[in-house]
FIKOLZA-1660 file (N, C-alpha, C; in steps of 0.1 Angstrom, whole numbers, plus 5000, padded with zeros to 4 digits):
% residues 235
   i   px   py   pz ch aa at
   1 5409 0604 4950  A  M  N
   1 5417 0610 4938  A  M CA
   1 5425 0622 4943  A  M  C
   2 5434 0621 4952  A  T  N
   2 5441 0632 4957  A  T CA
   2 5456 0629 4955  A  T  C
   3 5464 0640 4954  A  D  N
   3 5478 0639 4953  A  D CA
   3 5485 0644 4965  A  D  C
   4 5496 0639 4969  A  G  N
   4 5503 0643 4981  A  G CA
   4 5518 0641 4979  A  G  C
   5 5526 0648 4987  A  E  N
   5 5540 0647 4986  A  E CA
   5 5545 0634 4989  A  E  C
   6 5538 0627 4999  A  H  N
   6 5542 0614 5003  A  H CA
   6 5531 0604 5001  A  H  C
   7 5525 0605 4989  A  A  N
   7 5514 0596 4985  A  A CA
   7 5518 0581 4985  A  A  C
   8 5509 0572 4988  A  Q  N
   8 5512 0558 4987  A  Q CA
   8 5513 0554 4973  A  Q  C
   9 5520 0543 4970  A  P  N
   9 5520 0538 4956  A  P CA
   9 5506 0536 4950  A  P  C
  10 5504 0539 4938  A  S  N
  10 5491 0538 4932  A  S CA
  10 5487 0524 4930  A  S  C
  11 5474 0522 4932  A  M  N
  11 5468 0509 4929  A  M CA
  11 5456 0511 4920  A  M  C
  12 5454 0503 4910  A  P  N
  12 5442 0504 4901  A  P CA
  12 5429 0505 4909  A  P  C
  13 5420 0514 4905  A  A  N
  13 5408 0516 4912  A  A CA
  13 5401 0503 4915  A  A  C
  14 5400 0494 4905  A  D  N
  14 5392 0482 4906  A  D CA
  14 5399 0473 4917  A  D  C
  15 5412 0473 4917  A  A  N
  15 5419 0465 4927  A  A CA
  15 5417 0470 4941  A  A  C
  16 5418 0483 4943  A  A  N
  16 5415 0488 4956  A  A CA
  16 5401 0486 4961  A  A  C
  17 5391 0487 4952  A  L  N
  17 5377 0485 4955  A  L CA
  17 5375 0470 4958  A  L  C
  18 5382 0461 4951  A  Q  N
  18 5381 0447 4953  A  Q CA
  18 5387 0443 4967  A  Q  C
  19 5397 0450 4971  A  A  N
  19 5403 0447 4984  A  A CA
  19 5394 0451 4995  A  A  C
  20 5387 0463 4994  A  V  N
  20 5378 0467 5004  A  V CA
  20 5366 0458 5004  A  V  C
  21 5361 0454 4992  A  R  N
  21 5350 0444 4992  A  R CA
  21 5354 0431 4998  A  R  C
  22 5366 0427 4997  A  S  N
  22 5370 0414 5003  A  S CA
  22 5370 0415 5018  A  S  C
  23 5374 0427 5023  A  L  N
  23 5374 0429 5038  A  L CA
  23 5360 0428 5043  A  L  C
  24 5351 0435 5036  A  L  N
  24 5336 0435 5040  A  L CA
  24 5330 0421 5039  A  L  C
  25 5334 0413 5028  A  R  N
  25 5330 0399 5027  A  R CA
  25 5334 0391 5039  A  R  C
  26 5347 0392 5042  A  S  N
  26 5352 0384 5054  A  S CA
  26 5345 0387 5067  A  S  C
  27 5342 0400 5069  A  R  N
  27 5335 0405 5081  A  R CA
  27 5321 0399 5081  A  R  C
  28 5314 0400 5069  A  A  N
  28 5300 0395 5069  A  A CA
  28 5299 0380 5071  A  A  C
  29 5309 0372 5066  A  I  N
  29 5309 0358 5069  A  I CA
  29 5312 0355 5084  A  I  C
  30 5322 0363 5089  A  E  N
  30 5325 0361 5104  A  E CA
  30 5313 0364 5113  A  E  C
  31 5305 0374 5109  A  Q  N
  31 5293 0378 5117  A  Q CA
  31 5281 0370 5114  A  Q  C
  32 5282 0360 5105  A  G  N
  32 5271 0351 5102  A  G CA
  32 5260 0357 5093  A  G  C
  33 5264 0368 5086  A  L  N
  33 5255 0374 5077  A  L CA
  33 5256 0369 5063  A  L  C
  34 5266 0360 5060  A  L  N
  34 5268 0356 5047  A  L CA
  34 5274 0341 5047  A  L  C
  35 5268 0332 5039  A  P  N
  35 5274 0319 5039  A  P CA
  35 5287 0319 5031  A  P  C
  36 5295 0309 5033  A  E  N
  36 5307 0307 5025  A  E CA
  36 5305 0307 5010  A  E  C
  37 5295 0300 5006  A  Q  N
  37 5291 0299 4992  A  Q CA
  37 5280 0309 4989  A  Q  C
  38 5282 0318 4980  A  H  N
  38 5272 0329 4978  A  H CA
  38 5273 0335 4964  A  H  C
  39 5263 0341 4960  A  S  N
  39 5263 0349 4948  A  S CA
  39 5267 0363 4950  A  S  C
  40 5269 0370 4939  A  E  N
  40 5273 0384 4940  A  E CA
  40 5261 0392 4946  A  E  C
  41 5249 0389 4942  A  A  N
  41 5237 0396 4947  A  A CA
  41 5236 0394 4962  A  A  C
  42 5238 0381 4967  A  T  N
  42 5238 0378 4981  A  T CA
  42 5249 0386 4989  A  T  C
  43 5260 0387 4983  A  L  N
  43 5271 0394 4989  A  L CA
  43 5268 0409 4990  A  L  C
  44 5262 0415 4980  A  D  N
  44 5258 0429 4981  A  D CA
  44 5248 0431 4992  A  D  C
  45 5238 0422 4993  A  A  N
  45 5228 0424 5003  A  A CA
  45 5234 0422 5017  A  A  C
  46 5244 0413 5019  A  A  N
  46 5250 0411 5032  A  A CA
  46 5259 0423 5035  A  A  C
  47 5266 0429 5026  A  I  N
  47 5274 0440 5029  A  I CA
  47 5265 0452 5033  A  I  C
  48 5254 0454 5026  A  D  N
  48 5244 0464 5030  A  D CA
  48 5240 0462 5044  A  D  C
  49 5236 0450 5048  A  A  N
  49 5231 0447 5061  A  A CA
  49 5242 0449 5072  A  A  C
  50 5255 0445 5068  A  L  N
  50 5266 0447 5077  A  L CA
  50 5268 0462 5080  A  L  C
  51 5269 0470 5069  A  L  N
  51 5271 0484 5071  A  L CA
  51 5260 0491 5079  A  L  C
  52 5247 0487 5076  A  E  N
  52 5236 0493 5083  A  E CA
  52 5237 0490 5098  A  E  C
  53 5242 0478 5101  A  R  N
  53 5243 0474 5115  A  R CA
  53 5255 0480 5123  A  R  C
  54 5266 0480 5116  A  D  N
  54 5279 0484 5122  A  D CA
  54 5283 0498 5121  A  D  C
  55 5278 0505 5111  A  V  N
  55 5283 0519 5108  A  V CA
  55 5272 0529 5113  A  V  C
  56 5273 0534 5124  A  A  N
  56 5263 0544 5130  A  A CA
  56 5265 0557 5123  A  A  C
  57 5253 0563 5119  A  T  N
  57 5253 0576 5113  A  T CA
  57 5244 0585 5121  A  T  C
  58 5249 0592 5131  A  P  N
  58 5241 0601 5140  A  P CA
  58 5234 0612 5132  A  P  C
  59 5222 0616 5137  A  E  N
  59 5215 0627 5130  A  E CA
  59 5222 0640 5134  A  E  C
  60 5224 0649 5125  A  P  N
  60 5230 0663 5128  A  P CA
  60 5220 0670 5137  A  P  C
  61 5226 0677 5147  A  T  N
  61 5217 0685 5156  A  T CA
  61 5215 0699 5150  A  T  C
  62 5205 0706 5155  A  E  N
  62 5202 0719 5150  A  E CA
  62 5214 0729 5152  A  E  C
  63 5221 0727 5163  A  E  N
  63 5232 0736 5165  A  E CA
  63 5243 0733 5155  A  E  C
  64 5245 0720 5151  A  E  N
  64 5255 0717 5141  A  E CA
  64 5251 0723 5127  A  E  C
  65 5238 0722 5124  A  C  N
  65 5234 0727 5112  A  C CA
  65 5235 0743 5111  A  C  C
  66 5232 0749 5123  A  A  N
  66 5233 0764 5123  A  A CA
  66 5248 0768 5122  A  A  C
  67 5257 0761 5128  A  R  N
  67 5271 0764 5127  A  R CA
  67 5276 0762 5113  A  R  C
  68 5272 0752 5106  A  F  N
  68 5275 0750 5092  A  F CA
  68 5270 0761 5083  A  F  C
  69 5258 0765 5086  A  Y  N
  69 5252 0776 5078  A  Y CA
  69 5260 0789 5080  A  Y  C
  70 5264 0792 5092  A  A  N
  70 5271 0804 5095  A  A CA
  70 5284 0805 5088  A  A  C
  71 5290 0794 5087  A  T  N
  71 5304 0793 5081  A  T CA
  71 5304 0790 5066  A  T  C
  72 5292 0788 5060  A  H  N
  72 5292 0785 5046  A  H CA
  72 5281 0793 5039  A  H  C
  73 5279 0805 5043  A  L  N
  73 5268 0813 5037  A  L CA
  73 5268 0814 5022  A  L  C
  74 5280 0813 5016  A  E  N
  74 5280 0814 5001  A  E CA
  74 5273 0803 4994  A  E  C
  75 5270 0792 5002  A  Q  N
  75 5264 0781 4996  A  Q CA
  75 5248 0782 4996  A  Q  C
  76 5243 0792 5004  A  F  N
  76 5229 0792 5007  A  F CA
  76 5223 0805 5000  A  F  C
  77 5221 0804 4988  A  S  N
  77 5215 0815 4980  A  S CA
  77 5203 0810 4973  A  S  C
  78 5193 0819 4973  A  S  N
  78 5181 0816 4965  A  S CA
  78 5183 0820 4951  A  S  C
  79 5180 0811 4942  A  G  N
  79 5182 0815 4928  A  G CA
  79 5195 0810 4922  A  G  C
  80 5204 0804 4930  A  D  N
  80 5216 0799 4925  A  D CA
  80 5213 0789 4914  A  D  C
  81 5220 0790 4903  A  L  N
  81 5218 0781 4891  A  L CA
  81 5232 0775 4887  A  L  C
  82 5232 0763 4884  A  V  N
  82 5244 0756 4878  A  V CA
  82 5240 0750 4865  A  V  C
  83 5247 0753 4855  A  Y  N
  83 5245 0746 4842  A  Y CA
  83 5256 0735 4841  A  Y  C
  84 5251 0723 4840  A  A  N
  84 5260 0711 4842  A  A CA
  84 5257 0700 4832  A  A  C
  85 5267 0692 4830  A  R  N
  85 5266 0679 4823  A  R CA
  85 5271 0668 4832  A  R  C
  86 5266 0656 4830  A  H  N
  86 5271 0645 4838  A  H CA
  86 5271 0632 4830  A  H  C
  87 5279 0622 4834  A  I  N
  87 5278 0609 4829  A  I CA
  87 5275 0600 4841  A  I  C
  88 5265 0593 4840  A  L  N
  88 5260 0584 4852  A  L CA
  88 5264 0570 4849  A  L  C
  89 5271 0564 4859  A  F  N
  89 5273 0549 4859  A  F CA
  89 5264 0544 4870  A  F  C
  90 5253 0539 4866  A  A  N
  90 5242 0535 4875  A  A CA
  90 5246 0523 4884  A  A  C
  91 5242 0523 4896  A  V  N
  91 5244 0512 4905  A  V CA
  91 5230 0507 4909  A  V  C
  92 5227 0494 4906  A  T  N
  92 5214 0488 4909  A  T CA
  92 5216 0476 4918  A  T  C
  93 5206 0471 4925  A  P  N
  93 5208 0460 4933  A  P CA
  93 5214 0448 4926  A  P  C
  94 5225 0442 4932  A  G  N
  94 5231 0430 4925  A  G CA
  94 5241 0434 4915  A  G  C
  95 5243 0447 4912  A  A  N
  95 5253 0451 4902  A  A CA
  95 5267 0450 4907  A  A  C
  96 5277 0447 4899  A  P  N
  96 5291 0446 4904  A  P CA
  96 5297 0460 4907  A  P  C
  97 5295 0464 4920  A  L  N
  97 5299 0478 4924  A  L CA
  97 5313 0481 4920  A  L  C
  98 5323 0472 4923  A  Q  N
  98 5337 0476 4920  A  Q CA
  98 5340 0477 4905  A  Q  C
  99 5333 0469 4897  A  A  N
  99 5335 0470 4883  A  A CA
  99 5329 0483 4877  A  A  C
 100 5318 0487 4883  A  I  N
 100 5311 0500 4878  A  I CA
 100 5320 0512 4882  A  I  C
 101 5325 0512 4894  A  R  N
 101 5333 0523 4899  A  R CA
 101 5346 0524 4891  A  R  C
 102 5352 0512 4888  A  A  N
 102 5364 0512 4880  A  A CA
 102 5362 0518 4867  A  A  C
 103 5351 0515 4860  A  K  N
 103 5348 0520 4847  A  K CA
 103 5346 0535 4848  A  K  C
 104 5339 0540 4858  A  A  N
 104 5337 0554 4860  A  A CA
 104 5351 0561 4862  A  A  C
 105 5360 0556 4870  A  E  N
 105 5373 0562 4873  A  E CA
 105 5381 0562 4860  A  E  C
 106 5380 0551 4852  A  E  N
 106 5387 0551 4839  A  E CA
 106 5382 0562 4830  A  E  C
 107 5369 0564 4830  A  T  N
 107 5364 0574 4821  A  T CA
 107 5368 0588 4826  A  T  C
 108 5368 0590 4839  A  L  N
 108 5372 0603 4844  A  L CA
 108 5386 0606 4840  A  L  C
 109 5395 0596 4841  A  L  N
 109 5409 0598 4837  A  L CA
 109 5410 0602 4822  A  L  C
 110 5402 0596 4814  A  E  N
 110 5401 0599 4800  A  E CA
 110 5398 0614 4798  A  E  C
 111 5388 0618 4805  A  L  N
 111 5383 0632 4804  A  L CA
 111 5393 0642 4810  A  L  C
 112 5400 0638 4820  A  Q  N
 112 5410 0647 4825  A  Q CA
 112 5421 0650 4815  A  Q  C
 113 5423 0640 4806  A  R  N
 113 5433 0641 4795  A  R CA
 113 5427 0649 4784  A  R  C
 114 5414 0648 4781  A  D  N
 114 5408 0654 4770  A  D CA
 114 5393 0657 4773  A  D  C
 115 5390 0669 4778  A  R  N
 115 5377 0672 4782  A  R CA
 115 5367 0674 4771  A  R  C
 116 5373 0676 4759  A  T  N
 116 5364 0678 4747  A  T CA
 116 5356 0666 4743  A  T  C
 117 5360 0654 4749  A  R  N
 117 5353 0642 4746  A  R CA
 117 5341 0639 4755  A  R  C
 118 5338 0649 4763  A  F  N
 118 5327 0646 4773  A  F CA
 118 5314 0642 4767  A  F  C
 119 5309 0650 4757  A  A  N
 119 5296 0647 4751  A  A CA
 119 5297 0633 4744  A  A  C
 120 5308 0629 4738  A  V  N
 120 5309 0616 4731  A  V CA
 120 5308 0605 4741  A  V  C
 121 5316 0606 4752  A  L  N
 121 5316 0596 4762  A  L CA
 121 5303 0595 4770  A  L  C
 122 5296 0606 4771  A  A  N
 122 5283 0606 4778  A  A CA
 122 5273 0598 4769  A  A  C
 123 5274 0600 4756  A  S  N
 123 5264 0593 4747  A  S CA
 123 5267 0578 4747  A  S  C
 124 5280 0575 4749  A  E  N
 124 5284 0560 4748  A  E CA
 124 5283 0553 4761  A  E  C
 125 5285 0560 4773  A  R  N
 125 5286 0553 4785  A  R CA
 125 5276 0556 4796  A  R  C
 126 5269 0568 4795  A  S  N
 126 5260 0572 4805  A  S CA
 126 5247 0564 4806  A  S  C
 127 5243 0560 4818  A  N  N
 127 5230 0553 4820  A  N CA
 127 5219 0563 4822  A  N  C
 128 5221 0576 4820  A  C  N
 128 5210 0585 4822  A  C CA
 128 5205 0589 4808  A  C  C
 129 5192 0592 4806  A  P  N
 129 5187 0596 4793  A  P CA
 129 5194 0608 4788  A  P  C
 130 5200 0617 4797  A  S  N
 130 5207 0629 4792  A  S CA
 130 5219 0625 4784  A  S  C
 131 5223 0613 4784  A  G  N
 131 5235 0608 4776  A  G CA
 131 5233 0611 4761  A  G  C
 132 5220 0609 4757  A  S  N
 132 5218 0611 4743  A  S CA
 132 5219 0626 4738  A  S  C
 133 5220 0635 4749  A  N  N
 133 5222 0649 4746  A  N CA
 133 5235 0654 4752  A  N  C
 134 5245 0645 4751  A  G  N
 134 5258 0648 4756  A  G CA
 134 5259 0650 4771  A  G  C
 135 5250 0644 4778  A  G  N
 135 5250 0645 4793  A  G CA
 135 5244 0658 4798  A  G  C
 136 5238 0666 4790  A  D  N
 136 5234 0680 4794  A  D CA
 136 5222 0679 4804  A  D  C
 137 5224 0685 4815  A  L  N
 137 5213 0685 4826  A  L CA
 137 5206 0698 4826  A  L  C
 138 5210 0708 4817  A  G  N
 138 5204 0721 4817  A  G CA
 138 5208 0729 4830  A  G  C
 139 5199 0738 4834  A  Q  N
 139 5201 0746 4846  A  Q CA
 139 5195 0739 4858  A  Q  C
 140 5203 0738 4868  A  L  N
 140 5199 0731 4881  A  L CA
 140 5199 0740 4892  A  L  C
 141 5189 0738 4901  A  T  N
 141 5188 0745 4914  A  T CA
 141 5191 0735 4925  A  T  C
 142 5194 0740 4937  A  R  N
 142 5198 0731 4948  A  R CA
 142 5186 0721 4951  A  R  C
 143 5174 0726 4950  A  D  N
 143 5163 0717 4954  A  D CA
 143 5159 0708 4943  A  D  C
 144 5165 0709 4931  A  A  N
 144 5161 0701 4920  A  A CA
 144 5168 0687 4919  A  A  C
 145 5179 0686 4928  A  V  N
 145 5187 0674 4928  A  V CA
 145 5188 0668 4942  A  V  C
 146 5192 0656 4943  A  V  N
 146 5193 0649 4956  A  V CA
 146 5204 0656 4964  A  V  C
 147 5204 0656 4977  A  P  N
 147 5213 0663 4986  A  P CA
 147 5228 0660 4983  A  P  C
 148 5231 0647 4980  A  E  N
 148 5245 0644 4978  A  E CA
 148 5250 0650 4965  A  E  C
 149 5242 0651 4955  A  F  N
 149 5246 0657 4942  A  F CA
 149 5247 0672 4944  A  F  C
 150 5237 0678 4951  A  A  N
 150 5238 0692 4954  A  A CA
 150 5250 0696 4962  A  A  C
 151 5254 0688 4972  A  A  N
 151 5266 0691 4980  A  A CA
 151 5278 0691 4971  A  A  C
 152 5279 0683 4961  A  A  N
 152 5291 0683 4952  A  A CA
 152 5291 0695 4942  A  A  C
 153 5280 0698 4936  A  I  N
 153 5280 0708 4926  A  I CA
 153 5278 0723 4931  A  I  C
 154 5273 0724 4943  A  F  N
 154 5271 0738 4948  A  F CA
 154 5281 0741 4960  A  F  C
 155 5291 0732 4962  A  A  N
 155 5300 0734 4973  A  A CA
 155 5311 0744 4971  A  A  C
 156 5313 0748 4958  A  S  N
 156 5323 0758 4955  A  S CA
 156 5319 0766 4943  A  S  C
 157 5327 0776 4940  A  S  N
 157 5324 0784 4928  A  S CA
 157 5331 0779 4916  A  S  C
 158 5338 0768 4916  A  R  N
 158 5346 0763 4905  A  R CA
 158 5337 0759 4893  A  R  C
 159 5343 0760 4882  A  T  N
 159 5336 0755 4870  A  T CA
 159 5346 0745 4863  A  T  C
 160 5341 0738 4853  A  G  N
 160 5349 0728 4847  A  G CA
 160 5346 0714 4852  A  G  C
 161 5355 0704 4849  A  L  N
 161 5354 0690 4852  A  L CA
 161 5357 0689 4867  A  L  C
 162 5347 0683 4875  A  L  N
 162 5350 0680 4889  A  L CA
 162 5361 0670 4890  A  L  C
 163 5370 0671 4900  A  P  N
 163 5382 0662 4900  A  P CA
 163 5379 0648 4905  A  P  C
 164 5368 0646 4911  A  A  N
 164 5365 0632 4917  A  A CA
 164 5351 0628 4913  A  A  C
 165 5348 0615 4913  A  L  N
 165 5335 0610 4911  A  L CA
 165 5325 0616 4922  A  L  C
 166 5313 0618 4918  A  V  N
 166 5302 0621 4928  A  V CA
 166 5294 0609 4930  A  V  C
 167 5293 0604 4942  A  R  N
 167 5285 0592 4945  A  R CA
 167 5272 0597 4951  A  R  C
 168 5261 0592 4945  A  T  N
 168 5248 0594 4949  A  T CA
 168 5240 0581 4951  A  T  C
 169 5228 0581 4955  A  R  N
 169 5220 0569 4956  A  R CA
 169 5218 0562 4943  A  R  C
 170 5220 0569 4932  A  Y  N
 170 5218 0564 4918  A  Y CA
 170 5231 0557 4912  A  Y  C
 171 5242 0561 4918  A  G  N
 171 5255 0555 4913  A  G CA
 171 5266 0565 4913  A  G  C
 172 5275 0564 4903  A  F  N
 172 5287 0573 4903  A  F CA
 172 5285 0583 4891  A  F  C
 173 5288 0595 4894  A  H  N
 173 5286 0606 4883  A  H CA
 173 5300 0613 4881  A  H  C
 174 5302 0615 4868  A  I  N
 174 5313 0624 4864  A  I CA
 174 5306 0637 4860  A  I  C
 175 5310 0648 4866  A  V  N
 175 5303 0661 4864  A  V CA
 175 5311 0672 4858  A  V  C
 176 5306 0679 4848  A  L  N
 176 5312 0690 4842  A  L CA
 176 5303 0702 4845  A  L  C
 177 5309 0712 4852  A  I  N
 177 5301 0724 4855  A  I CA
 177 5305 0734 4844  A  I  C
 178 5295 0738 4836  A  E  N
 178 5297 0747 4825  A  E CA
 178 5296 0762 4829  A  E  C
 179 5286 0765 4838  A  R  N
 179 5284 0779 4842  A  R CA
 179 5276 0780 4855  A  R  C
 180 5278 0791 4862  A  R  N
 180 5271 0793 4875  A  R CA
 180 5265 0807 4874  A  R  C
 181 5253 0808 4881  A  V  N
 181 5246 0821 4882  A  V CA
 181 5242 0822 4897  A  V  C
 182 5248 0833 4904  A  G  N
 182 5246 0834 4918  A  G CA
 182 5232 0840 4921  A  G  C
 183 5228 0838 4934  A  G  N
 183 5215 0843 4939  A  G CA
 183 5216 0851 4951  A  G  C
 184 5206 0851 4960  A  Q  N
 184 5205 0858 4972  A  Q CA
 184 5205 0849 4984  A  Q  C
 185 5212 0853 4995  A  I  N
 185 5213 0845 5007  A  I CA
 185 5198 0843 5013  A  I  C
 186 5195 0830 5017  A  V  N
 186 5182 0827 5022  A  V CA
 186 5184 0824 5037  A  V  C
 187 5173 0825 5045  A  P  N
 187 5174 0823 5060  A  P CA
 187 5177 0809 5063  A  P  C
 188 5183 0807 5075  A  F  N
 188 5186 0793 5080  A  F CA
 188 5174 0784 5080  A  F  C
 189 5163 0788 5084  A  E  N
 189 5151 0780 5086  A  E CA
 189 5147 0774 5072  A  E  C
 190 5150 0781 5061  A  A  N
 190 5146 0776 5048  A  A CA
 190 5155 0765 5043  A  A  C
 191 5167 0764 5049  A  V  N
 191 5177 0754 5043  A  V CA
 191 5181 0744 5054  A  V  C
 192 5175 0745 5066  A  Q  N
 192 5180 0736 5077  A  Q CA
 192 5179 0721 5073  A  Q  C
 193 5168 0717 5067  A  E  N
 193 5166 0703 5063  A  E CA
 193 5177 0699 5053  A  E  C
 194 5179 0708 5043  A  R  N
 194 5189 0704 5033  A  R CA
 194 5203 0703 5039  A  R  C
 195 5207 0712 5048  A  I  N
 195 5220 0712 5055  A  I CA
 195 5221 0699 5063  A  I  C
 196 5210 0695 5070  A  A  N
 196 5210 0682 5077  A  A CA
 196 5213 0670 5068  A  A  C
 197 5207 0670 5056  A  G  N
 197 5209 0660 5046  A  G CA
 197 5224 0659 5042  A  G  C
 198 5230 0671 5039  A  E  N
 198 5244 0671 5035  A  E CA
 198 5253 0667 5046  A  E  C
 199 5251 0672 5058  A  L  N
 199 5259 0668 5069  A  L CA
 199 5258 0653 5072  A  L  C
 200 5246 0647 5071  A  R  N
 200 5244 0633 5073  A  R CA
 200 5252 0625 5063  A  R  C
 201 5252 0629 5050  A  Y  N
 201 5259 0622 5040  A  Y CA
 201 5274 0623 5042  A  Y  C
 202 5279 0635 5047  A  S  N
 202 5293 0636 5050  A  S CA
 202 5298 0627 5061  A  S  C
 203 5289 0627 5072  A  V  N
 203 5293 0619 5083  A  V CA
 203 5293 0604 5079  A  V  C
 204 5283 0600 5071  A  Q  N
 204 5282 0586 5067  A  Q CA
 204 5295 0582 5059  A  Q  C
 205 5300 0591 5050  A  E  N
 205 5312 0588 5042  A  E CA
 205 5324 0586 5051  A  E  C
 206 5325 0595 5062  A  R  N
 206 5336 0594 5071  A  R CA
 206 5335 0582 5079  A  R  C
 207 5323 0578 5084  A  A  N
 207 5321 0566 5092  A  A CA
 207 5325 0554 5084  A  A  C
 208 5321 0553 5071  A  L  N
 208 5324 0542 5063  A  L CA
 208 5339 0540 5061  A  L  C
 209 5346 0551 5059  A  R  N
 209 5361 0551 5058  A  R CA
 209 5367 0546 5071  A  R  C
 210 5363 0551 5082  A  Q  N
 210 5368 0547 5095  A  Q CA
 210 5366 0532 5097  A  Q  C
 211 5354 0527 5093  A  Y  N
 211 5350 0513 5095  A  Y CA
 211 5360 0504 5087  A  Y  C
 212 5362 0508 5074  A  V  N
 212 5372 0501 5066  A  V CA
 212 5386 0501 5072  A  V  C
 213 5390 0513 5077  A  Q  N
 213 5403 0514 5084  A  Q CA
 213 5404 0504 5095  A  Q  C
 214 5394 0502 5103  A  L  N
 214 5394 0493 5114  A  L CA
 214 5395 0478 5109  A  L  C
 215 5388 0475 5098  A  L  N
 215 5389 0462 5093  A  L CA
 215 5403 0459 5087  A  L  C
 216 5408 0469 5081  A  A  N
 216 5422 0468 5075  A  A CA
 216 5432 0466 5086  A  A  C
 217 5430 0473 5098  A  H  N
 217 5439 0471 5109  A  H CA
 217 5438 0457 5114  A  H  C
 218 5426 0451 5116  A  S  N
 218 5424 0438 5121  A  S CA
 218 5430 0427 5112  A  S  C
 219 5429 0430 5099  A  A  N
 219 5434 0420 5089  A  A CA
 219 5448 0422 5085  A  A  C
 220 5454 0433 5090  A  G  N
 220 5468 0436 5086  A  G CA
 220 5470 0439 5071  A  G  C
 221 5459 0445 5065  A  V  N
 221 5459 0447 5051  A  V CA
 221 5462 0462 5048  A  V  C
 222 5470 0465 5037  A  D  N
 222 5473 0478 5033  A  D CA
 222 5465 0481 5020  A  D  C
 223 5457 0491 5020  A  I  N
 223 5450 0495 5007  A  I CA
 223 5453 0509 5005  A  I  C
 224 5461 0512 4994  A  P  N
 224 5464 0526 4991  A  P CA
 224 5451 0535 4990  A  P  C
 225 5451 0546 4996  A  G  N
 225 5439 0555 4997  A  G CA
 225 5431 0552 5009  A  G  C
 226 5433 0541 5016  A  V  N
 226 5425 0538 5028  A  V CA
 226 5436 0533 5038  A  V  C
 227 5440 0543 5046  A  E  N
 227 5451 0540 5056  A  E CA
 227 5445 0530 5067  A  E  C
 228 5454 0521 5071  A  R  N
 228 5451 0513 5083  A  R CA
 228 5450 0522 5095  A  R  C
 229 5441 0519 5104  A  A  N
 229 5441 0526 5117  A  A CA
 229 5453 0521 5125  A  A  C
 230 5459 0530 5132  A  A  N
 230 5471 0527 5140  A  A CA
 230 5466 0519 5153  A  A  C
 231 5454 0520 5156  A  S  N
 231 5449 0513 5168  A  S CA
 231 5434 0510 5165  A  S  C
 232 5427 0502 5173  A  P  N
 232 5413 0500 5171  A  P CA
 232 5404 0512 5174  A  P  C
 233 5410 0522 5179  A  L  N
 233 5403 0535 5182  A  L CA
 233 5406 0545 5172  A  L  C
 234 5397 0548 5163  A  V  N
 234 5399 0558 5153  A  V CA
 234 5391 0571 5156  A  V  C
 235 5398 0582 5156  A  Q  N
 235 5391 0594 5159  A  Q CA
 235 5387 0601 5146  A  Q  C
% end
C-alpha cells in the first residue's frame, strides 16, 4: 500500500493475491507437491511446503543484530508502552487466504476514509475477543506481543491508524495507535533475541517477495505491487 510518482495501475487486492496464489499453485504442481485436482486446504498445505522448501530464511548473526541495535536505539527502551486497538482477520489452516486479506484491505480503506468507525468495525469484523470492546488492547509492552506485531507498533513514534496491514502468525491486523509512553534504553544483551526475531521476519518477507518475482519472471506475468525480476538473479 504505497504510492509513487510512477506507480503501476491499481489492481484489486483480491485479484493481486489470487494472481500470486495462482503462481504458487502452478509451481507446486510442477514440483510434484500438488495434484491437478485438489481442495483449497490441500493447496494451502502444498504452498506452505513449497515455501518452506524453496524460500531460505538465514538466521541473523550476532553482528547483524548488534548493528541493528546501534542504529535503532530509539526502539529499545525498557518501559515503552503503546496504547492500541486492532481488528484481527484471523487466518487458520485451510482458510481462503486471499479472501481474508482482501476483506482486511477493504476495511482498512474504509477506516482511512473515516477513522471514527474503528470501534464499530472492530465489533463487527474482528476475530479477536477485543472486538467486543472496540478492538481495545489496552497498554502493550514489546514483550507482551509476538515479534512481528512488536516490529510494526514499536518501529516508529507515529500515532494513529497504521497505513498498512500488519501480518502475524495469527492473521492480518488493522492497528490504531492511540498513545505512546517512552522508557529507558536497555542493553543489547537484553534484546538480542527479540532483534533476531524481528530481523528474521523482515528477511522472510523479502525472500518471499523475491521468490514471487522469480516465478512471475518465469511465467511472464505482471502483478501490480510485485515487479517481475529482470533476470533469474534477484539481488
